[in-house]
Structure formats: C-alpha cells, structure tokens
C-alpha positions as a Markdown table, in Angstrom:
| # | Residue | x | y | z |
|---|---|---|---|---|
| 1 | Met | 77.7 | -52.9 | 99.3 |
| 2 | Glu | 74.2 | -53.0 | 100.8 |
| 3 | Pro | 71.3 | -51.5 | 98.8 |
| 4 | Val | 70.1 | -48.2 | 100.1 |
| 5 | Ala | 66.6 | -48.5 | 101.6 |
| 6 | Val | 64.1 | -46.1 | 100.0 |
| 7 | Lys | 61.8 | -44.5 | 102.6 |
| 8 | Glu | 58.1 | -45.0 | 101.7 |
| 9 | Thr | 56.3 | -41.7 | 101.5 |
| 10 | Leu | 53.5 | -40.7 | 103.9 |
| 11 | Leu | 51.2 | -40.8 | 100.9 |
| 12 | Ala | 52.1 | -44.3 | 100.1 |
| 13 | Gln | 51.8 | -45.3 | 103.7 |
| 14 | Ile | 48.2 | -44.1 | 103.9 |
| 15 | Gly | 47.2 | -45.9 | 100.6 |
| 16 | Gly | 48.3 | -43.7 | 97.8 |
| 17 | Glu | 46.5 | -41.2 | 95.6 |
| 18 | Thr | 43.3 | -43.3 | 95.5 |
| 19 | Val | 42.9 | -43.2 | 99.3 |
| 20 | Leu | 43.9 | -39.5 | 99.4 |
| 21 | Arg | 41.2 | -38.7 | 96.7 |
| 22 | Gly | 38.6 | -40.5 | 98.9 |
| 23 | Leu | 39.7 | -38.6 | 102.0 |
| 24 | Val | 39.5 | -35.2 | 100.2 |
| 25 | Asp | 36.1 | -36.1 | 98.8 |
| 26 | Cys | 34.8 | -37.2 | 102.2 |
| 27 | Phe | 36.2 | -34.0 | 103.8 |
| 28 | Tyr | 34.4 | -31.8 | 101.2 |
| 29 | Asp | 31.2 | -33.8 | 101.4 |
| 30 | Leu | 31.2 | -33.0 | 105.1 |
| 31 | Ile | 31.9 | -29.3 | 104.5 |
| 32 | Glu | 28.9 | -29.2 | 102.1 |
| 33 | Thr | 26.5 | -31.1 | 104.4 |
| 34 | Asp | 27.4 | -30.4 | 108.0 |
| 35 | Pro | 25.5 | -27.3 | 109.2 |
| 36 | Arg | 27.9 | -26.9 | 112.1 |
| 37 | Val | 30.7 | -25.8 | 109.8 |
| 38 | Lys | 28.8 | -23.3 | 107.7 |
| 39 | Ser | 31.6 | -20.9 | 108.2 |
| 40 | Leu | 34.1 | -23.2 | 106.4 |
| 41 | Leu | 31.7 | -23.6 | 103.5 |
| 42 | Arg | 31.4 | -19.8 | 103.3 |
| 43 | Leu | 35.2 | -19.4 | 103.3 |
| 44 | His | 35.5 | -21.7 | 100.3 |
| 45 | Phe | 33.2 | -19.4 | 98.4 |
| 46 | Arg | 35.7 | -16.6 | 99.0 |
| 47 | Gly | 37.9 | -18.4 | 96.6 |
| 48 | His | 36.7 | -20.4 | 93.6 |
| 49 | Gly | 34.2 | -22.6 | 95.3 |
| 50 | Val | 34.1 | -26.1 | 96.7 |
| 51 | Asp | 34.7 | -28.1 | 93.5 |
| 52 | His | 37.8 | -26.1 | 92.8 |
| 53 | Ala | 39.0 | -26.5 | 96.4 |
| 54 | Arg | 38.5 | -30.3 | 96.2 |
| 55 | Glu | 40.8 | -30.6 | 93.2 |
| 56 | Glu | 43.4 | -28.1 | 94.5 |
| 57 | Gln | 43.5 | -29.7 | 98.0 |
| 58 | Phe | 44.1 | -33.1 | 96.4 |
| 59 | Asn | 46.8 | -31.6 | 94.2 |
| 60 | Phe | 48.5 | -29.9 | 97.1 |
| 61 | Leu | 48.2 | -32.8 | 99.6 |
| 62 | Cys | 49.7 | -35.3 | 97.1 |
| 63 | Gly | 53.0 | -33.3 | 97.1 |
| 64 | Phe | 52.7 | -32.4 | 100.8 |
| 65 | Leu | 52.5 | -36.1 | 101.7 |
| 66 | Gly | 55.5 | -36.9 | 99.5 |
| 67 | Gly | 53.9 | -37.9 | 96.3 |
| 68 | Arg | 53.7 | -36.1 | 92.9 |
| 69 | Arg | 53.6 | -32.4 | 93.3 |
| 70 | His | 50.6 | -31.7 | 91.1 |
| 71 | Tyr | 50.0 | -28.3 | 92.7 |
| 72 | Leu | 53.6 | -27.2 | 92.1 |
| 73 | Glu | 53.4 | -28.3 | 88.5 |
| 74 | Lys | 50.2 | -26.3 | 88.0 |
| 75 | His | 50.9 | -23.2 | 90.0 |
| 76 | Gly | 54.7 | -23.0 | 90.4 |
| 77 | His | 54.8 | -23.0 | 94.2 |
| 78 | Met | 53.7 | -24.9 | 97.3 |
| 79 | Asp | 53.3 | -21.9 | 99.5 |
| 80 | Val | 50.2 | -22.7 | 101.6 |
| 81 | Arg | 50.1 | -19.3 | 103.2 |
| 82 | Leu | 50.1 | -17.6 | 99.8 |
| 83 | Met | 47.3 | -19.9 | 98.7 |
| 84 | His | 45.1 | -18.8 | 101.6 |
| 85 | Ala | 46.3 | -15.1 | 101.9 |
| 86 | His | 42.9 | -13.8 | 100.5 |
| 87 | Val | 40.9 | -15.8 | 103.0 |
| 88 | Pro | 40.2 | -14.6 | 106.6 |
| 89 | Ile | 41.0 | -17.6 | 108.8 |
| 90 | Ser | 40.3 | -17.5 | 112.5 |
| 91 | Ala | 41.5 | -19.9 | 115.2 |
| 92 | Ala | 38.0 | -21.3 | 115.3 |
| 93 | Asp | 38.1 | -21.9 | 111.5 |
| 94 | Ala | 41.4 | -23.7 | 111.8 |
| 95 | Glu | 40.0 | -25.9 | 114.6 |
| 96 | Asp | 36.8 | -26.6 | 112.7 |
| 97 | Trp | 38.9 | -27.6 | 109.7 |
| 98 | Leu | 40.9 | -30.0 | 111.8 |
| 99 | Thr | 37.8 | -31.5 | 113.5 |
| 100 | Leu | 36.2 | -32.1 | 110.1 |
| 101 | Met | 39.4 | -33.6 | 108.7 |
| 102 | Asp | 39.5 | -35.9 | 111.7 |
| 103 | Arg | 35.9 | -37.0 | 111.0 |
| 104 | Ala | 36.8 | -37.7 | 107.3 |
| 105 | Ile | 39.9 | -39.7 | 108.4 |
| 106 | Ala | 37.6 | -41.7 | 110.8 |
| 107 | Glu | 35.0 | -42.2 | 108.1 |
| 108 | Met | 37.7 | -43.5 | 105.7 |
| 109 | Gln | 38.8 | -45.8 | 108.5 |
| 110 | Leu | 42.4 | -44.6 | 108.3 |
| 111 | Ser | 44.6 | -45.2 | 111.4 |
| 112 | Gly | 48.1 | -46.0 | 112.6 |
| 113 | Pro | 51.3 | -44.1 | 112.9 |
| 114 | Pro | 51.3 | -42.6 | 109.4 |
| 115 | Val | 47.9 | -41.2 | 109.9 |
| 116 | Asp | 48.9 | -39.8 | 113.3 |
| 117 | Lys | 51.9 | -38.1 | 111.6 |
| 118 | Met | 49.6 | -36.7 | 108.9 |
| 119 | Arg | 47.3 | -35.3 | 111.6 |
| 120 | Leu | 50.2 | -33.6 | 113.3 |
| 121 | Ala | 51.3 | -32.0 | 110.0 |
| 122 | Phe | 47.7 | -30.9 | 109.3 |
| 123 | Arg | 47.5 | -29.2 | 112.7 |
| 124 | Arg | 50.9 | -27.4 | 112.3 |
| 125 | Val | 49.8 | -26.1 | 108.9 |
| 126 | Ala | 46.3 | -25.1 | 109.9 |
| 127 | Leu | 47.6 | -23.1 | 112.9 |
| 128 | Thr | 50.0 | -21.2 | 110.7 |
| 129 | Leu | 47.1 | -20.1 | 108.4 |
| 130 | Ile | 45.4 | -18.1 | 111.1 |
| 131 | Asn | 45.6 | -14.5 | 110.0 |
| 132 | Asp | 44.6 | -11.0 | 110.8 |
| 133 | Leu | 42.2 | -10.4 | 107.9 |
| 134 | Gly | 39.2 | -9.9 | 110.1 |
| 135 | Glu | 35.8 | -10.6 | 108.6 |
| 136 | Trp | 36.6 | -9.9 | 105.0 |
| 137 | Gly | 39.2 | -7.2 | 105.0 |
| 138 | Ala | 42.5 | -7.4 | 103.2 |
| 139 | Gly | 44.7 | -6.5 | 106.2 |
| 140 | Asn | 48.4 | -6.6 | 105.6 |
| 141 | Ala | 48.7 | -10.4 | 105.4 |
| 142 | Leu | 48.7 | -10.6 | 101.6 |
| 143 | Asn | 51.4 | -7.9 | 101.3 |
| 144 | Asp | 53.5 | -9.5 | 104.0 |
| 145 | Ile | 53.4 | -12.9 | 102.4 |
| 146 | Glu | 54.1 | -11.6 | 98.9 |
| 147 | Glu | 57.1 | -9.6 | 100.3 |
| 148 | Arg | 58.5 | -12.6 | 102.1 |
| 149 | Arg | 58.2 | -14.7 | 98.9 |
| 150 | Arg | 60.0 | -12.1 | 96.8 |
| 151 | Ser | 62.8 | -11.9 | 99.3 |
| 152 | Arg | 63.6 | -15.7 | 99.2 |
C-alpha cells in the first residue's frame, strides 16, 4: 500500500506563520502610513483599533490559509461577515484593501502560484464583505447575518 500524500497548506506554501506575521504587519504599516487609504484606517477605528486588527487578522488568516485556527479557538467561529458586520464597507473600501494587500505582498517579495491562489481568495472574501451600512448606520446587515448564523 502506497503512503497517502499529505497536501501542504497554503500557509505552509507561502512560508508559514512567520511570513504571514510579516505580511500582516507590512499591510497594517501601510494602512497607518499611506494617506491614500485614510478611509481604511478610519474603518479600523470603528472596531478596536489597528493593533487589535493586526492580531486578529493574523489569527484569522492562519486558519483561513490552512494553519492553526487561532481565531476560532479564541472566538468560537470563523464567520468573516459576522466579524465585519458593524463596519460599513463600500466597494471602494474593498478595492483599497486589496490594493494595499497586493502592495504588502510585493514588499514581502512573495510570488508564485500559492500567492496567486491567496490573492484570489482575498478578492472573493473582500467582495463578499461589501454591505449596505452606509456611512455609519447599522442598516439590516448585522441582523441578517446573525439570523443566518442562528439558522445553521
């Protein structure tokens, strides 16, 4: 009987948690210093601030990319829409996030098929986070997400 090949996670393919930590830090350094994305910085203060976001994005992305699910262990879920339900996210915000993440990926000199796959996953998730909250209203998005979660 032949041994079963274990598929390497996307996290492992990009260099593991150390590289991911560097990517997240680079991304948030850009958010804090690039005046063109002031709106993204402002959105992070809708939550718990940039330092909190750095840690939680790392925690989430570890599990999202196939590694240890730090976010799930800490919060009991990996529902990215629920995580962002309190934040008004426009299509422009999503595109700014993706552009900045592309810059962080380039600055970290990450490339190749695993990185391309990661970029596609980021785009898919970023576009699903666009919501109807308007400037800072609550809209119905939070209620809709919580109702969907309860019905699972």
